[in-house]
VEXFI-296620 format. One record per residue (C-alpha): residue in three letters; y, z, x; residue number from 0. Coordinates in nm, 4 decimals, padded with zeros to 6 digits, m for minus. Last residue first. Example, Ala and Ser with C-alpha at 12.3 -4.5 7.8 and 13.67 -1.06 7.14 Angstrom:
BEGIN
sevo: SER py: m00.1060 pz: 00.7140 px: 01.3670 gukol: 1
sevo: ALA py: m00.4500 pz: 00.7800 px: 01.2300 gukol: 0
This chain:
BEGIN
sevo: UNK py: 00.1960 pz: m04.0878 px: m02.3229 gukol: 331
sevo: UNK py: 00.3587 pz: m03.8912 px: m02.0414 gukol: 330
sevo: UNK py: 00.0346 pz: m03.7115 px: m01.9336 gukol: 329
sevo: UNK py: m00.1295 pz: m04.0614 px: m01.8930 gukol: 328
sevo: UNK py: 00.1337 pz: m04.1803 px: m01.6408 gukol: 327
sevo: UNK py: 00.0903 pz: m03.8552 px: m01.4507 gukol: 326
sevo: UNK py: m00.2936 pz: m03.8802 px: m01.4569 gukol: 325
sevo: UNK py: m00.2736 pz: m04.2356 px: m01.3136 gukol: 324
sevo: UNK py: m00.0570 pz: m04.1211 px: m01.0126 gukol: 323
sevo: UNK py: m00.2921 pz: m03.8296 px: m00.9380 gukol: 322
sevo: UNK py: m00.5814 pz: m04.0484 px: m00.9291 gukol: 321
sevo: UNK py: m00.7314 pz: m03.9059 px: m00.6059 gukol: 320
sevo: UNK py: m01.0020 pz: m04.1274 px: m00.4613 gukol: 319
sevo: UNK py: m01.3528 pz: m03.9826 px: m00.5320 gukol: 318
sevo: UNK py: m01.6258 pz: m03.9521 px: m00.2474 gukol: 317
sevo: UNK py: m01.9568 pz: m03.8241 px: m00.3728 gukol: 316
sevo: UNK py: m02.1970 pz: m03.6936 px: m00.1028 gukol: 315
sevo: UNK py: m02.5512 pz: m03.6561 px: m00.2408 gukol: 314
sevo: UNK py: m02.8111 pz: m03.4626 px: m00.0703 gukol: 313
sevo: UNK py: m03.1792 pz: m03.5389 px: m00.1267 gukol: 312
sevo: UNK py: m03.5131 pz: m03.4246 px: m00.2172 gukol: 311
sevo: UNK py: m03.5513 pz: m03.6572 px: m00.5351 gukol: 310
sevo: UNK py: m03.6485 pz: m03.9582 px: m00.3191 gukol: 309
sevo: UNK py: m03.9347 pz: m03.7498 px: m00.1627 gukol: 308
sevo: UNK py: m04.0552 pz: m03.6274 px: m00.5003 gukol: 307
sevo: UNK py: m04.0907 pz: m03.9828 px: m00.6206 gukol: 306
sevo: UNK py: m04.2910 pz: m04.0834 px: m00.3084 gukol: 305
sevo: UNK py: m04.5299 pz: m03.7830 px: m00.3492 gukol: 304
sevo: UNK py: m04.5947 pz: m03.8767 px: m00.7115 gukol: 303
sevo: UNK py: m04.5571 pz: m03.6677 px: m01.0348 gukol: 302
sevo: UNK py: m04.1886 pz: m03.6203 px: m00.9672 gukol: 301
sevo: UNK py: m04.0865 pz: m03.9300 px: m01.1043 gukol: 300
sevo: UNK py: m03.7745 pz: m04.0752 px: m00.9609 gukol: 299
sevo: UNK py: m03.3956 pz: m03.9996 px: m00.9379 gukol: 298
sevo: UNK py: m03.4300 pz: m03.6528 px: m01.0413 gukol: 297
sevo: UNK py: m03.1316 pz: m03.4620 px: m01.1899 gukol: 296
sevo: UNK py: m03.2488 pz: m03.1037 px: m01.2847 gukol: 295
sevo: UNK py: m03.4543 pz: m03.0241 px: m00.9708 gukol: 294
sevo: UNK py: m03.1897 pz: m02.8024 px: m00.8106 gukol: 293
sevo: UNK py: m02.8388 pz: m02.9239 px: m00.8885 gukol: 292
sevo: UNK py: m02.6445 pz: m02.7301 px: m00.6202 gukol: 291
sevo: UNK py: m02.2864 pz: m02.7932 px: m00.5782 gukol: 290
sevo: UNK py: m02.0414 pz: m02.7704 px: m00.2918 gukol: 289
sevo: UNK py: m01.6849 pz: m02.8821 px: m00.3462 gukol: 288
sevo: UNK py: m01.4501 pz: m03.0258 px: m00.0796 gukol: 287
sevo: UNK py: m01.0752 pz: m03.1222 px: m00.0924 gukol: 286
sevo: UNK py: m00.9876 pz: m02.7573 px: m00.1121 gukol: 285
sevo: UNK py: m01.1085 pz: m02.7288 px: 00.2347 gukol: 284
sevo: UNK py: m00.7966 pz: m02.9218 px: 00.3666 gukol: 283
sevo: UNK py: m00.9316 pz: m03.1436 px: 00.6461 gukol: 282
sevo: UNK py: m00.8314 pz: m03.0488 px: 01.0102 gukol: 281
sevo: UNK py: m01.1877 pz: m03.0756 px: 01.1212 gukol: 280
sevo: UNK py: m01.3741 pz: m02.8650 px: 01.3833 gukol: 279
sevo: UNK py: m01.6327 pz: m02.7522 px: 01.1248 gukol: 278
sevo: UNK py: m01.5260 pz: m02.8884 px: 00.7959 gukol: 277
sevo: UNK py: m01.8064 pz: m03.1595 px: 00.7574 gukol: 276
sevo: UNK py: m02.0455 pz: m02.8837 px: 00.9020 gukol: 275
sevo: UNK py: m01.9414 pz: m02.6280 px: 00.6497 gukol: 274
sevo: UNK py: m01.9792 pz: m02.8810 px: 00.3551 gukol: 273
sevo: UNK py: m02.3210 pz: m02.9668 px: 00.4581 gukol: 272
sevo: UNK py: m02.4379 pz: m02.6142 px: 00.4910 gukol: 271
sevo: UNK py: m02.2908 pz: m02.5416 px: 00.1263 gukol: 270
sevo: UNK py: m02.4897 pz: m02.8351 px: m00.0151 gukol: 269
sevo: UNK py: m02.8129 pz: m02.7159 px: 00.1492 gukol: 268
sevo: UNK py: m02.7523 pz: m02.3422 px: 00.0246 gukol: 267
sevo: UNK py: m02.6847 pz: m02.4636 px: m00.3308 gukol: 266
sevo: UNK py: m03.0019 pz: m02.6779 px: m00.3275 gukol: 265
sevo: UNK py: m03.2161 pz: m02.4061 px: m00.2004 gukol: 264
sevo: UNK py: m03.0844 pz: m02.1453 px: m00.4474 gukol: 263
sevo: UNK py: m03.1710 pz: m02.4023 px: m00.7217 gukol: 262
sevo: UNK py: m03.5227 pz: m02.4711 px: m00.5657 gukol: 261
sevo: UNK py: m03.5998 pz: m02.0927 px: m00.6184 gukol: 260
sevo: UNK py: m03.5460 pz: m01.7469 px: m00.4871 gukol: 259
sevo: UNK py: m03.3799 pz: m01.7848 px: m00.1520 gukol: 258
sevo: UNK py: m03.2689 pz: m01.4798 px: 00.0459 gukol: 257
sevo: UNK py: m03.5836 pz: m01.4387 px: 00.2286 gukol: 256
sevo: UNK py: m03.9107 pz: m01.6092 px: 00.1535 gukol: 255
sevo: UNK py: m04.0354 pz: m01.9552 px: 00.0924 gukol: 254
sevo: UNK py: m04.2537 pz: m02.0966 px: m00.1922 gukol: 253
sevo: UNK py: m04.0094 pz: m02.2881 px: m00.3829 gukol: 252
sevo: UNK py: m04.1628 pz: m02.4390 px: m00.6918 gukol: 251
sevo: UNK py: m04.2238 pz: m02.8267 px: m00.6677 gukol: 250
sevo: UNK py: m03.9890 pz: m02.9896 px: m00.8978 gukol: 249
sevo: UNK py: m03.8181 pz: m03.1985 px: m00.6383 gukol: 248
sevo: UNK py: m03.4717 pz: m03.0852 px: m00.4760 gukol: 247
sevo: UNK py: m03.1006 pz: m03.1954 px: m00.5133 gukol: 246
sevo: UNK py: m02.8025 pz: m03.0712 px: m00.3282 gukol: 245
sevo: UNK py: m02.4597 pz: m03.2002 px: m00.4324 gukol: 244
sevo: UNK py: m02.1487 pz: m03.2356 px: m00.2072 gukol: 243
sevo: UNK py: m01.8373 pz: m03.3479 px: m00.3829 gukol: 242
sevo: UNK py: m01.5493 pz: m03.4876 px: m00.1701 gukol: 241
sevo: UNK py: m01.1885 pz: m03.5610 px: m00.2852 gukol: 240
sevo: UNK py: m01.0248 pz: m03.8635 px: m00.1195 gukol: 239
sevo: UNK py: m00.6467 pz: m03.8809 px: m00.0595 gukol: 238
sevo: UNK py: m00.6599 pz: m03.7579 px: 00.2891 gukol: 237
sevo: UNK py: m00.8347 pz: m04.0514 px: 00.4154 gukol: 236
sevo: UNK py: m00.8449 pz: m04.0034 px: 00.8080 gukol: 235
sevo: UNK py: m01.0200 pz: m03.6741 px: 00.7906 gukol: 234
sevo: UNK py: m01.2720 pz: m03.8363 px: 00.5536 gukol: 233
sevo: UNK py: m01.3670 pz: m04.1179 px: 00.8019 gukol: 232
sevo: UNK py: m01.4197 pz: m03.8551 px: 01.0802 gukol: 231
sevo: UNK py: m01.6153 pz: m03.6226 px: 00.8614 gukol: 230
sevo: UNK py: m01.8603 pz: m03.9120 px: 00.7953 gukol: 229
sevo: UNK py: m01.9233 pz: m03.9308 px: 01.1680 gukol: 228
sevo: UNK py: m01.9604 pz: m03.5678 px: 01.1794 gukol: 227
sevo: UNK py: m02.2077 pz: m03.5709 px: 00.8923 gukol: 226
sevo: UNK py: m02.4409 pz: m03.8303 px: 01.0503 gukol: 225
sevo: UNK py: m02.4519 pz: m03.6508 px: 01.3800 gukol: 224
sevo: UNK py: m02.5204 pz: m03.3300 px: 01.2044 gukol: 223
sevo: UNK py: m02.8145 pz: m03.4804 px: 01.0299 gukol: 222
sevo: UNK py: m02.9582 pz: m03.5919 px: 01.3654 gukol: 221
sevo: UNK py: m02.9184 pz: m03.2399 px: 01.5238 gukol: 220
sevo: UNK py: m03.0820 pz: m03.0574 px: 01.2221 gukol: 219
sevo: UNK py: m02.8952 pz: m02.9026 px: 00.9207 gukol: 218
sevo: UNK py: m03.0404 pz: m02.5480 px: 00.8512 gukol: 217
sevo: UNK py: m03.1151 pz: m02.5302 px: 00.4672 gukol: 216
sevo: UNK py: m03.4892 pz: m02.5125 px: 00.5076 gukol: 215
sevo: UNK py: m03.7817 pz: m02.5647 px: 00.2646 gukol: 214
sevo: UNK py: m03.8932 pz: m02.8858 px: 00.4477 gukol: 213
sevo: UNK py: m03.6964 pz: m02.9537 px: 00.7551 gukol: 212
sevo: UNK py: m03.3423 pz: m03.0756 px: 00.6756 gukol: 211
sevo: UNK py: m03.0841 pz: m03.3466 px: 00.7326 gukol: 210
sevo: UNK py: m03.2339 pz: m03.6952 px: 00.7610 gukol: 209
sevo: UNK py: m03.5733 pz: m03.6001 px: 00.6151 gukol: 208
sevo: UNK py: m03.4057 pz: m03.4577 px: 00.3139 gukol: 207
sevo: UNK py: m03.2757 pz: m03.8068 px: 00.2297 gukol: 206
sevo: UNK py: m02.9210 pz: m03.8676 px: 00.2318 gukol: 205
sevo: UNK py: m02.7090 pz: m04.0324 px: m00.0479 gukol: 204
sevo: UNK py: m02.3520 pz: m04.1446 px: 00.0123 gukol: 203
sevo: UNK py: m02.1998 pz: m04.2245 px: m00.3334 gukol: 202
sevo: UNK py: m01.8666 pz: m04.4058 px: m00.3324 gukol: 201
sevo: UNK py: m01.6669 pz: m04.3622 px: m00.6657 gukol: 200
sevo: UNK py: m01.4991 pz: m04.5902 px: m00.9311 gukol: 199
sevo: UNK py: m01.8204 pz: m04.5459 px: m01.1541 gukol: 198
sevo: UNK py: m02.0417 pz: m04.6996 px: m00.9030 gukol: 197
sevo: UNK py: m02.0385 pz: m04.7760 px: m00.5108 gukol: 196
sevo: UNK py: m02.3420 pz: m04.7150 px: m00.3164 gukol: 195
sevo: UNK py: m02.4395 pz: m04.6016 px: 00.0246 gukol: 194
sevo: UNK py: m02.7855 pz: m04.5255 px: 00.1340 gukol: 193
sevo: UNK py: m02.9159 pz: m04.2988 px: 00.3985 gukol: 192
sevo: UNK py: m03.2875 pz: m04.2259 px: 00.5070 gukol: 191
sevo: UNK py: m03.2913 pz: m04.5113 px: 00.7465 gukol: 190
sevo: UNK py: m03.1291 pz: m04.7728 px: 00.5099 gukol: 189
sevo: UNK py: m02.7976 pz: m04.6901 px: 00.6452 gukol: 188
sevo: UNK py: m02.8169 pz: m04.4760 px: 00.9728 gukol: 187
sevo: UNK py: m02.6737 pz: m04.7102 px: 01.2366 gukol: 186
sevo: UNK py: m02.3920 pz: m04.8383 px: 01.0247 gukol: 185
sevo: UNK py: m02.2654 pz: m04.4950 px: 00.9272 gukol: 184
sevo: UNK py: m01.9009 pz: m04.5391 px: 01.0490 gukol: 183
sevo: UNK py: m01.8954 pz: m04.9099 px: 00.9198 gukol: 182
sevo: UNK py: m02.0537 pz: m04.8153 px: 00.5803 gukol: 181
sevo: UNK py: m01.7940 pz: m04.5269 px: 00.5392 gukol: 180
sevo: UNK py: m01.4959 pz: m04.7640 px: 00.6072 gukol: 179
sevo: UNK py: m01.6343 pz: m05.0288 px: 00.3769 gukol: 178
sevo: UNK py: m01.6898 pz: m04.7866 px: 00.0984 gukol: 177
sevo: UNK py: m01.3452 pz: m04.6373 px: 00.1348 gukol: 176
sevo: UNK py: m01.1901 pz: m04.9986 px: 00.1258 gukol: 175
sevo: UNK py: m01.3851 pz: m05.0729 px: m00.1955 gukol: 174
sevo: UNK py: m01.2760 pz: m04.7416 px: m00.3468 gukol: 173
sevo: UNK py: m00.9008 pz: m04.8098 px: m00.2611 gukol: 172
sevo: UNK py: m00.9245 pz: m05.1481 px: m00.3864 gukol: 171
sevo: UNK py: m01.0750 pz: m05.0391 px: m00.7175 gukol: 170
sevo: UNK py: m00.8039 pz: m04.7630 px: m00.7319 gukol: 169
sevo: UNK py: m00.5265 pz: m05.0063 px: m00.6603 gukol: 168
sevo: UNK py: m00.6380 pz: m05.2270 px: m00.9455 gukol: 167
sevo: UNK py: m00.6514 pz: m04.9343 px: m01.1814 gukol: 166
sevo: UNK py: m00.3056 pz: m04.8372 px: m01.0676 gukol: 165
sevo: UNK py: m00.1626 pz: m05.1877 px: m01.1293 gukol: 164
sevo: UNK py: m00.3317 pz: m05.2116 px: m01.4777 gukol: 163
sevo: UNK py: m00.1934 pz: m04.8690 px: m01.5761 gukol: 162
sevo: UNK py: 00.1577 pz: m04.9638 px: m01.4522 gukol: 161
sevo: UNK py: 00.1414 pz: m05.2876 px: m01.6526 gukol: 160
sevo: UNK py: 00.0335 pz: m05.1045 px: m01.9428 gukol: 159
sevo: UNK py: 00.3156 pz: m04.8408 px: m01.9119 gukol: 158
sevo: UNK py: 00.5813 pz: m05.1245 px: m01.8877 gukol: 157
sevo: UNK py: 00.4407 pz: m05.2739 px: m02.1934 gukol: 156
sevo: UNK py: 00.4849 pz: m04.9566 px: m02.3699 gukol: 155
sevo: UNK py: 00.8356 pz: m04.9006 px: m02.2467 gukol: 154
sevo: UNK py: 00.9377 pz: m05.2577 px: m02.3519 gukol: 153
sevo: UNK py: 00.7925 pz: m05.1936 px: m02.6991 gukol: 152
sevo: UNK py: 00.9592 pz: m04.8578 px: m02.7314 gukol: 151
sevo: UNK py: 01.2861 pz: m05.0148 px: m02.6426 gukol: 150
sevo: UNK py: 01.2402 pz: m05.2939 px: m02.8848 gukol: 149
sevo: UNK py: 01.1618 pz: m05.0360 px: m03.1375 gukol: 148
sevo: UNK py: 01.4661 pz: m04.8377 px: m03.0866 gukol: 147
sevo: UNK py: 01.6866 pz: m05.1519 px: m03.0812 gukol: 146
sevo: UNK py: 01.5333 pz: m05.2621 px: m03.4166 gukol: 145
sevo: UNK py: 01.5968 pz: m04.9087 px: m03.5538 gukol: 144
sevo: UNK py: 01.9661 pz: m04.9235 px: m03.4447 gukol: 143
sevo: UNK py: 01.9795 pz: m05.2824 px: m03.6122 gukol: 142
sevo: UNK py: 01.8186 pz: m05.1587 px: m03.9337 gukol: 141
sevo: UNK py: 02.0566 pz: m04.8541 px: m03.9514 gukol: 140
sevo: UNK py: 02.3680 pz: m05.0891 px: m03.8890 gukol: 139
sevo: UNK py: 02.2413 pz: m05.3268 px: m04.1481 gukol: 138
sevo: UNK py: 02.2059 pz: m05.0286 px: m04.4027 gukol: 137
sevo: UNK py: 02.5762 pz: m04.9280 px: m04.3252 gukol: 136
sevo: UNK py: 02.7061 pz: m05.2676 px: m04.3727 gukol: 135
sevo: UNK py: 02.5129 pz: m05.3232 px: m04.6997 gukol: 134
sevo: UNK py: 02.6541 pz: m04.9742 px: m04.8373 gukol: 133
sevo: UNK py: 02.9976 pz: m05.0850 px: m04.7357 gukol: 132
sevo: UNK py: 02.9523 pz: m05.4353 px: m04.9024 gukol: 131
sevo: UNK py: 02.8256 pz: m05.2580 px: m05.2114 gukol: 130
sevo: UNK py: 03.1232 pz: m05.0149 px: m05.2180 gukol: 129
sevo: UNK py: 03.3550 pz: m05.3048 px: m05.1765 gukol: 128
sevo: UNK py: 03.1770 pz: m05.4965 px: m05.4563 gukol: 127
sevo: UNK py: 03.2054 pz: m05.1868 px: m05.6916 gukol: 126
sevo: UNK py: 03.5898 pz: m05.1523 px: m05.5998 gukol: 125
sevo: UNK py: 03.6361 pz: m05.5274 px: m05.6916 gukol: 124
sevo: UNK py: 03.4568 pz: m05.4929 px: m06.0182 gukol: 123
sevo: UNK py: 03.6872 pz: m05.2027 px: m06.1041 gukol: 122
sevo: UNK py: 03.9840 pz: m05.3861 px: m06.0031 gukol: 121
sevo: UNK py: 03.8624 pz: m05.6817 px: m06.2051 gukol: 120
sevo: UNK py: 03.8171 pz: m05.4592 px: m06.4997 gukol: 119
sevo: UNK py: 04.1734 pz: m05.3172 px: m06.4520 gukol: 118
sevo: UNK py: 04.3104 pz: m05.6640 px: m06.4392 gukol: 117
sevo: UNK py: 04.1401 pz: m05.7771 px: m06.7376 gukol: 116
sevo: UNK py: 04.2708 pz: m05.4991 px: m06.9217 gukol: 115
sevo: UNK py: 04.6193 pz: m05.5623 px: m06.7966 gukol: 114
sevo: UNK py: 04.5760 pz: m05.9249 px: m06.9199 gukol: 113
sevo: UNK py: 04.4947 pz: m05.8121 px: m07.2594 gukol: 112
sevo: UNK py: 04.7796 pz: m05.5606 px: m07.2530 gukol: 111
sevo: UNK py: 05.0276 pz: m05.8222 px: m07.1621 gukol: 110
sevo: UNK py: 04.9067 pz: m06.0704 px: m07.4183 gukol: 109
sevo: UNK py: 04.9634 pz: m05.8119 px: m07.6860 gukol: 108
sevo: UNK py: 05.3105 pz: m05.7200 px: m07.5316 gukol: 107
sevo: UNK py: 05.4116 pz: m06.0793 px: m07.5833 gukol: 106
sevo: UNK py: 05.5746 pz: m06.2740 px: m07.3059 gukol: 105
sevo: UNK py: 05.8137 pz: m06.1677 px: m07.0217 gukol: 104
sevo: UNK py: 05.5639 pz: m05.9507 px: m06.8707 gukol: 103
sevo: UNK py: 05.3359 pz: m06.2697 px: m06.8745 gukol: 102
sevo: UNK py: 05.4682 pz: m06.4122 px: m06.5569 gukol: 101
sevo: UNK py: 05.4388 pz: m06.0763 px: m06.3744 gukol: 100
sevo: UNK py: 05.0896 pz: m06.0340 px: m06.4890 gukol: 99
sevo: UNK py: 05.0099 pz: m06.3935 px: m06.3948 gukol: 98
sevo: UNK py: 05.1096 pz: m06.3194 px: m06.0422 gukol: 97
sevo: UNK py: 04.8975 pz: m06.0003 px: m06.0415 gukol: 96
sevo: UNK py: 04.6230 pz: m06.1978 px: m06.1923 gukol: 95
sevo: UNK py: 04.6278 pz: m06.4389 px: m05.9181 gukol: 94
sevo: UNK py: 04.6256 pz: m06.1603 px: m05.6500 gukol: 93
sevo: UNK py: 04.3098 pz: m06.0230 px: m05.8322 gukol: 92
sevo: UNK py: 04.1531 pz: m06.3581 px: m05.8288 gukol: 91
sevo: UNK py: 04.2213 pz: m06.4004 px: m05.4598 gukol: 90
sevo: UNK py: 04.0653 pz: m06.0629 px: m05.4027 gukol: 89
sevo: UNK py: 03.7510 pz: m06.1518 px: m05.6354 gukol: 88
sevo: UNK py: 03.7076 pz: m06.4683 px: m05.4224 gukol: 87
sevo: UNK py: 03.7397 pz: m06.2925 px: m05.0962 gukol: 86
sevo: UNK py: 03.4919 pz: m06.0117 px: m05.2188 gukol: 85
sevo: UNK py: 03.2529 pz: m06.2886 px: m05.3235 gukol: 84
sevo: UNK py: 03.2573 pz: m06.4336 px: m04.9798 gukol: 83
sevo: UNK py: 03.2127 pz: m06.0896 px: m04.8193 gukol: 82
sevo: UNK py: 02.9140 pz: m06.0358 px: m05.0576 gukol: 81
sevo: UNK py: 02.7713 pz: m06.3590 px: m04.9337 gukol: 80
sevo: UNK py: 02.8206 pz: m06.2786 px: m04.5674 gukol: 79
sevo: UNK py: 02.6608 pz: m05.9407 px: m04.6255 gukol: 78
sevo: UNK py: 02.3698 pz: m06.0811 px: m04.8035 gukol: 77
sevo: UNK py: 02.3124 pz: m06.3289 px: m04.5248 gukol: 76
sevo: UNK py: 02.3163 pz: m06.0460 px: m04.2678 gukol: 75
sevo: UNK py: 02.0806 pz: m05.8373 px: m04.4735 gukol: 74
sevo: UNK py: 01.8305 pz: m06.1215 px: m04.4828 gukol: 73
sevo: UNK py: 01.8615 pz: m06.1777 px: m04.1096 gukol: 72
sevo: UNK py: 01.8364 pz: m05.7968 px: m04.0371 gukol: 71
sevo: UNK py: 01.5244 pz: m05.7807 px: m04.2707 gukol: 70
sevo: UNK py: 01.3707 pz: m06.0739 px: m04.0674 gukol: 69
sevo: UNK py: 01.4441 pz: m05.8872 px: m03.7464 gukol: 68
sevo: UNK py: 01.3001 pz: m05.5790 px: m03.8845 gukol: 67
sevo: UNK py: 00.9732 pz: m05.7400 px: m03.9853 gukol: 66
sevo: UNK py: 00.9461 pz: m05.9214 px: m03.6424 gukol: 65
sevo: UNK py: 00.9953 pz: m05.5816 px: m03.4685 gukol: 64
sevo: UNK py: 00.7321 pz: m05.4330 px: m03.6913 gukol: 63
sevo: UNK py: 00.4897 pz: m05.7071 px: m03.5999 gukol: 62
sevo: UNK py: 00.5697 pz: m05.6625 px: m03.2353 gukol: 61
sevo: UNK py: 00.5127 pz: m05.2889 px: m03.2612 gukol: 60
sevo: UNK py: 00.1819 pz: m05.3658 px: m03.4402 gukol: 59
sevo: UNK py: 00.0692 pz: m05.6014 px: m03.1774 gukol: 58
sevo: UNK py: 00.1421 pz: m05.3722 px: m02.8884 gukol: 57
sevo: UNK py: m00.0466 pz: m05.0749 px: m03.0675 gukol: 56
sevo: UNK py: m00.3308 pz: m05.3285 px: m03.0907 gukol: 55
sevo: UNK py: m00.3086 pz: m05.4250 px: m02.7342 gukol: 54
sevo: UNK py: m00.3096 pz: m05.0587 px: m02.6431 gukol: 53
sevo: UNK py: m00.6182 pz: m05.0074 px: m02.8378 gukol: 52
sevo: UNK py: m00.7753 pz: m05.3132 px: m02.7034 gukol: 51
sevo: UNK py: m00.7161 pz: m05.1887 px: m02.3477 gukol: 50
sevo: UNK py: m00.8817 pz: m04.8495 px: m02.4229 gukol: 49
sevo: UNK py: m01.1708 pz: m05.0231 px: m02.5849 gukol: 48
sevo: UNK py: m01.1922 pz: m05.2693 px: m02.2826 gukol: 47
sevo: UNK py: m01.1893 pz: m04.9645 px: m02.0489 gukol: 46
sevo: UNK py: m01.4653 pz: m04.8060 px: m02.2364 gukol: 45
sevo: UNK py: m01.6694 pz: m05.1151 px: m02.2372 gukol: 44
sevo: UNK py: m01.6177 pz: m05.1505 px: m01.8606 gukol: 43
sevo: UNK py: m01.7303 pz: m04.7972 px: m01.8078 gukol: 42
sevo: UNK py: m02.0491 pz: m04.8615 px: m02.0346 gukol: 41
sevo: UNK py: m02.1237 pz: m05.1910 px: m01.8419 gukol: 40
sevo: UNK py: m02.0779 pz: m04.9959 px: m01.5081 gukol: 39
sevo: UNK py: m02.3256 pz: m04.7361 px: m01.6263 gukol: 38
sevo: UNK py: m02.5633 pz: m04.9993 px: m01.7453 gukol: 37
sevo: UNK py: m02.5459 pz: m05.1834 px: m01.4043 gukol: 36
sevo: UNK py: m02.6001 pz: m04.8474 px: m01.2199 gukol: 35
sevo: UNK py: m02.8993 pz: m04.7808 px: m01.4199 gukol: 34
sevo: UNK py: m03.0107 pz: m05.1637 px: m01.3695 gukol: 33
sevo: UNK py: m02.9597 pz: m05.1155 px: m00.9975 gukol: 32
sevo: UNK py: m03.1555 pz: m04.8033 px: m00.9850 gukol: 31
sevo: UNK py: m03.4479 pz: m04.9777 px: m01.1504 gukol: 30
sevo: UNK py: m03.4269 pz: m05.2724 px: m00.9014 gukol: 29
sevo: UNK py: m03.4413 pz: m05.0196 px: m00.6176 gukol: 28
sevo: UNK py: m03.7466 pz: m04.8712 px: m00.7660 gukol: 27
sevo: UNK py: m03.9136 pz: m05.2068 px: m00.8068 gukol: 26
sevo: UNK py: m03.8153 pz: m05.3372 px: m00.4621 gukol: 25
sevo: UNK py: m03.9740 pz: m05.0061 px: m00.3206 gukol: 24
sevo: UNK py: m04.2878 pz: m05.0675 px: m00.5249 gukol: 23
sevo: UNK py: m04.3087 pz: m05.4354 px: m00.4120 gukol: 22
sevo: UNK py: m04.2610 pz: m05.3282 px: m00.0595 gukol: 21
sevo: UNK py: m04.5530 pz: m05.0783 px: m00.0814 gukol: 20
sevo: UNK py: m04.7639 pz: m05.3439 px: m00.2392 gukol: 19
sevo: UNK py: m04.6582 pz: m05.5947 px: 00.0253 gukol: 18
sevo: UNK py: m04.7837 pz: m05.3583 px: 00.3098 gukol: 17
sevo: UNK py: m05.1245 pz: m05.2779 px: 00.1422 gukol: 16
sevo: UNK py: m05.2552 pz: m05.6554 px: 00.1559 gukol: 15
sevo: UNK py: m05.1599 pz: m05.6813 px: 00.5368 gukol: 14
sevo: UNK py: m05.3612 pz: m05.3658 px: 00.6055 gukol: 13
sevo: UNK py: m05.6787 pz: m05.4898 px: 00.4297 gukol: 12
sevo: UNK py: m05.6624 pz: m05.8226 px: 00.5878 gukol: 11
sevo: UNK py: m05.6240 pz: m05.6732 px: 00.9230 gukol: 10
sevo: UNK py: m05.9142 pz: m05.4523 px: 00.8668 gukol: 9
sevo: UNK py: m06.1281 pz: m05.7290 px: 00.7446 gukol: 8
sevo: UNK py: m06.0567 pz: m05.9403 px: 01.0619 gukol: 7
sevo: UNK py: m06.1447 pz: m05.6450 px: 01.2825 gukol: 6
sevo: UNK py: m06.4687 pz: m05.6053 px: 01.0948 gukol: 5
sevo: UNK py: m06.5564 pz: m05.9716 px: 01.1398 gukol: 4
sevo: UNK py: m06.4666 pz: m05.9491 px: 01.5186 gukol: 3
sevo: UNK py: m06.6990 pz: m05.6353 px: 01.5554 gukol: 2
sevo: UNK py: m06.9992 pz: m05.8153 px: 01.4086 gukol: 1
sevo: UNK py: m06.9537 pz: m06.1054 px: 01.6459 gukol: 0
């Protein structure tokens, strides 16, 4: 009877510990999700700001076009009015010429007065002709400016559409890349390997236990299997750049040989991963970059064994090339 009671107490103790560990894991994952959510919000905010700036520029150009269109309409009306006045003055001029011919037979005084009126009309007519010509020139300049602004507006709208299309293609490419990686590494995910998508990139994080023994930078057999499967995906997607980052906890490195500290260890681990990915592959080595971060970018608190285990990791960051987007931005 006593043994049965002790057994029941042991089972109760074990079952009470398991939920606590699961709660801690869920809590940590939630914190990571919150950080990623904040990063995505910041990225969306920046994209919204860029989009608003383009919209504001678009609205300013539209306002200028409307203003020039109104100016053109007013100048057109003025030109028609001046032309009408010109026609009236020209008719008056013709009438005065006729009167002058008639009055040449009259008194010389009346003839002089009419001649003075004729000269004044001629001067006024010349002034009107100059005004009409100037108005024509101004109207032509306004029309040319209007054409230039319309072309600039069309070009800006085209660039906005191109940028939106490229960003959509980039998001689709990242989603497709994540799906391919998840499919290739299906048997390893959540067993020391996690795959995330954030900031337009795919992050493949491998715990130390999946690749290395403690203090070593030699990839074990299981780790090589993971990296070879990932290499097959990368080899088929030549438009993806690869950054391999080695990370450690803050416990000082106590090994010997060529390594002096955790930073050296993180660099050698990243380099080892890159070499295995390239081994037997036709990938261009310039696509891959190895970087050591030491203990300077922890994911968790180094004061606990669980936190240190999470910090001892290798992250493989996959970034689709954005050459097309950069080309468009360079022409802005």
